[in-house]
N, C-alpha and C positions, 0 to 999 in steps of 0.2 A: 928265801922269804920266811920270816918268822910268823907262820900261821897262827901260833898260839897267842901272840900279841893281838893280832887283828881279830881273831875269833873271840877272845875275852872282851875286848873293847866293844865289839859289835853285839855280843850277848848282853852286856850290861846296858848298852843304849837301847837295845830292843826291849828291855824291861819296860820302857816307856810305852811300847805297844801293848804289853800285858796289862798295864794299868789303864790304858786307853780302852781295851775291851772290857775289863772288869768294871770300870766306872760307868761305861755305857749300859751294861746289862744288869748291874746289881740293883738298880732302882725297881726292877720288875717285882722283886720279892717284898718291897717296902711300900709300894704305891697305895695299896688299899688301906693299910694302917695309917699312913700319912693323911689320907682323905678323911678318915674317921677322927683322928686326933684334932685336926683344926677345922672340922666341919666345913670342908671346902665344897663349893658349888662345882658343877661340871666344868665350867670355864676356868675357875681358879685351879682346879685339879689338873686340867690339861696344861695350863701355863706352868704349874709347878713341876710337872714331869718334863715339859719341853724346854725349861730354862737352861738345862745343861746343854742341849743341842744348840741353843741360841749362843751360849758361851763358846761352844766348839766353832761356830761360824766366825765369831770375832777372833778367837785364838788362831784360827787358820789364816784369816786375812792379815793379821798384824804379826804373826809368828816369825816372819822373815826379818822384821826390823831388829829385834834384839840379837838374833843370830848373826846379822851382819855387823852390828855395833859392838856387842860384847863378846861375840864368839859363840861357837856351837856348844861347847862344854858348859859355859856359864849359863846359857839359856836353858840347857837340860837340867842343870841344878835348880834353876828357878821353877821349872816345870815340876820337878820332884816336890818342891816346897808347896806348890799349888795343890798337887794331889794329896799331900799329907794334911794341909790345913783343911781342905775340903772334906776329907774323910772324917777327921776328928770333929770338926765343927758341925757337919750335918748330923753326926751321930749323937752329939750331946746337947744341941740347942733345943730350947722349948719355944722359940719364937719363929713364926712362919716366915716372916720377911728375911730373918737371918738364915734360915734353912735354905731359902732360895738363893741367897747371896753365896752361901758355901757351895751349893750345887753349880752355880754359875762359874765360880772359880775352878771347880773340877772340869767343867766344860772348856774353859780357857786352856787348861792343861792338855786336854785331849786334842784340841785344835792345834795348839802350838807343837805338840809332840809329833803330829802327823806331818808337820813341816820339818822340824829340826832333826828328828831321829833318823829318817831315811837319808837326809842331807849329810849328816855326820858319817853314817856307815858307808855311803857311796864314796866319800872323800878319803877314807882310810883304807878301803878295800882294794886289793889288786884286781886288775881287769878280769882275769880268768875266774875269780871267785865272787865278783861283786854282786851278781844276781842272787846267788844263794845267801850271801851275807845280808843284803837289804831285805830279801824275802823273809828273813827271821822276824822282821818287824810285823809283817802281816800274819805270820804264823802265831806270834805272841798275842796279836789282837784276838784271834779266834780262840786261842788257848785261854785268854783272860775271860772271854765271854763264857766258855764252858765252865771255868773255875767259879765264876760268879754264880751261875746257875746251881752248881754243886754246893757251894758255900751257903747259898740261900736255903737249899733243901736241908742241909745239915743243921742250920741254925734256927729253922722254923720250930717254934714251941720251946725255946730255951728259957723263956721268961715272958712277962707281959709286954716288955719292950724289945722283943726279939729283932724287930726291924732296925733298932739302933745298932745292934751287933752286926747285922748284915752290912750296914753302911760303914761302920767303924773298923771292921776287920781289914779294910783296904789300907789302913794306916801302916800295917806291917810290911807289905811289899813296897809301899811308898817310902818308908824309912830305909829299907834295904837298897832301894834305887838311889836315894839321896847319898847314902854312905859309900856305895860302890863307885859312884861317879867321881869321887876323889882319887880313885885309882886309874882314871881314864884321862889321857892327855888331850890337849886341844887338837882340833883338826889342823894338820900341817898345811893344807891348802889355804885355810883361813889365815893362818900365821904368815904365810908367804904373801898373801894379798895385802896384809897389813904392814909389810916391810920388815917383819921380824924373821929374817931369812935364816939365821943360825938356829933359832928355836925350831923353825919348820924343818930345816935340814936334819936336825937331830932326831926328830920324830920319824922322818922318812927313812932314816937309817935303822930305826927299830922295826919298821915295816918291811923294808927290803934293802939290806945293806949293799948288795951287789949293784943295784940300779939306782940308788937314792940320788946320787949327784946328778945323773943324767935326767931323772925325773924332775928334780928341782929346777934345773935349767929350762926344761920344757915348760913347766908351770909358769916360771917367771916370764919367759918369752911370750907365752899365751896371754898372760895378764897384761903385759906391756902393749901387745897388739890391740887388746880390747880397750884399754885406756886411751890409746892413740886414736882409736876410732870413735871416741866419745861414748864408751860402752857402759856408763853408769845407769842409764835408764833402761828398764826392762823392755819398753815399747819402742826402743830405737830400731831403725829399719833392719839392721843386721840380725836381730833376734826374732824376726817375724815367723821363721819356720819352727823353732822350738816352742814359741808362745802358742802358735796354732796347734801344734801337736799335743801340748799339755792340756789346753782347754778342751779340744775335741776328745781326748782320751778320758778326761774326767767326766765330761758330759755323757759319753757312751757308757761309762761305768754305772751311772745312775739310771739312765733311761733303759737299761736292761731290766729295771724293776726289782733289783736285788734288795734294796731296803724295804720296799713295800712288802715283798714276800717274807722277809725275815721278821719285820714288825707285826705283820698281820696274818702270819701262817695259820693260826687257829681259826681266824675268821674265814679265810679262804677255804680251809678244809671243811668247815661247818657248811659253807655254801654248797658243797658237793654231797651233803647229807650225812657226814660223819658226826657222831655224838661228841659232846664237849670233851669227854675224857680221851677219846681216841684222837681228837684234834690236838689236844695239848701234848700227847705222847708223840704224835707225828711231828709237831714242831720242835720237840726236843731232838728227834732224829736228824732234823735239818742242821742243828748245831754240830752234831757228831760228824755228819758227812762233810760239812764245811771244814772241820778240823783235819780230817783224814786226807782230803784232797789238797789242802793247802800244804800239808806235810809232803805229799807226793810231788807237788809242783816244785817245792824247794830243791828236790833232787834232780829235776829235769831242766830247770830254767837256764842254767849255764851250759847244759849239754845240747838241748834242742834249740835254745834261743828264745827271746821274748816273742818275736813275730810268729814262730811256728806254734807256740802255745796259744797265742791269740787267734790264729787261724783255726786250730782245732776247737777252741772254745766257742768261736763265733758260729761254726756249723752246728755244734751241739746245742747252743742256746736258741738258735733259730728253729731247730727241730723240736725241742721240748716245749718252747713257748707256743709254737704253732699248734702242736698237739693238745696243749692245755686249752688254747682258745677254741679249737674244734670241739673239745669235750663240753665246754660251756655253751657253745652254740647248739649242740645236739641235745643238751640237758638229759642225757641218758646216764643217770647216776644210780643204776641198779647196784646190787651188792658187789658185783665184780667191777663194774665200771666206776663205782664210787671210790674205789681204791686207786683208780688209774691216775687221777690228778695228784694225790700225794706222792705216788711212785715217780711220776714225771717231774715233780718239783724237787724230789731228791736228786734225780739225774741232773736236772738244771743246776742245782747247787754244786754238784760235783764238777760240771763243766765250767761254772763261774769261778769256783775256787782254784781250779787248775789253770785258768787263764787270767781274766781281768783281776780277780782278787789277789793273785800272787804278783802280777806284773805291774799294776798301776804305780805303786810307790817306787819300784825299781826303775821303771822307765822314765818317770818324771824327774827323778833325782839324777839321771844320767845325761839328759839332753841339753842342759843349760851350761854355759861357760862359768868358770870359777867366779867372775866378778858379779854375776847376777843370779847365781844358783839359788841362793836363799829366797830371792824375790820370785823366781820362777817356780820354786817348790811351793811358796805361799799361794801363788796364782792357781796352780793345779789343785792344791788341797782345798782352797776356799771355794773354787768352782765345784768341786766334789761335794762339799758340805752344804752349800747353798742349794744345789740340786737335790741332795738327800732330804733336806728339810722340806722343800717344796713337794717332792713326790710322796714323802711320808704323810704329809698333811692332806694332800689332794686325793690319795688313793681311795679312802673310804667313800668320798663323794662320787668319784667317777665310777667305782665299782657298783655303787647303788644306782646311779643315773644311767650309765651306759651298759652295765652288766659285765660279767666276767669275760665273755667272748671278745667284745670290742676292746676292753682294757688290755687283755693279754695279746690280742692282735697288734695293738700299738707297740707294746714292748718287743714283739717279734719283728715288726717292720723296722724298728730302731736297730735291731741286731743285724738286719740285712744291710743297713747303712754302715754299721760298724765293720762288717765283713769287707765291704768295698773300700772303706778307709784303711784297714789293715793291709789288704791285698795291694792297693795302688799307692799308698802314701807312707805307711809306717816303716821306718828304717830299722834294720837289725842293729842292736847295740852290744850284743854279747862279745866278750873277749877283746873289746876295744878300749883303750885308755880314754879318760874323760877329755883330755886335751885333743886326742885324735878325733873324737866325736865332734868336738867343737869346730875343727877344720872342715868337717863334712856338713854340719848343720847351720853354721853361722856364716853370713855373707860379710866379708871384711872389705 
């Protein structure tokens, strides 16, 4: 197996994850200047920041359509163009409406890349290395977030319009992504599904020359069985198991409270009595922990398996969230105990990054058959992003009305349900070909 081919293709496509993370986080350095420039009210400002997240939801919902119609590679090229246009446009425009349009386009790119990039990597990777290859996408997301924070820090004060440089610098990795994609072939499984058998076979030979012909035969047989069973609709009876697994996995990802904690870390730390400076420093530490434990998970996901990582993570998330809830109920935020919540949330982030953070895009990209994989990935991704938006918007209200204790107890109880889900229902997918997984999960 020519690992160098698959590794290079996966690395290039995973750049979509880097741009995903960068685009999501970079606005944090520009948001105050944007509000002052256009004299935005609180509602207008909130909508301006949220418009990219709205674009992400739409990109995730509809991202599977071009992936199926035009191919994974062509869709990724389109996503690179969206990132490039968004970065340049948002950096140079002087019109508020146009600024929001460019940010919306960037959000579309984020949402579509969360569908197409894991999809492509899972379809070109050998079973034994697939977890690590797809997990590169998540690793690049957190790397992109860290890079955005560092870039914003370095560009602060470079001029009166330093915020324009913060947003515009994304054009460089976006251009690199666009150009490198021309050295990446189309997904062989998509080509075989389109009846372009010899093109697909040629790429399979570049991936694994010894087993290519046998794999092509297996894929064609699997596709024919799906089509004979009327398998074009994602919600056909035979796909109920992967659909249920994808939706529940995406829901549990968000009801863990991860986005609420990442978005509102300084606010949570201030609730425990930390000063603003310490709170901001602590939230920067969360980004570093997320990065390090995602890197660690990449090295274990194919060795331990997806299910074992999720079991470890579930126990860790239950323990840390339960202890955070207890701290808020006791309201004992003396000097020593005041640091307890930040430390617990650092540990929480470590467990999340090692489990849900690393596994979600891998698992959802594996469990659907070739004929509906893009639609399934879109379903899982859009469920994830809709829940992310709801929880991010609702968290300040519930934290204020219910208090930190009740809010974190809710997240903790959801992780108990996740543990039951993983223990009783989640299948192990490591080291198994996509076609073999189909035989296990799809009712023909």
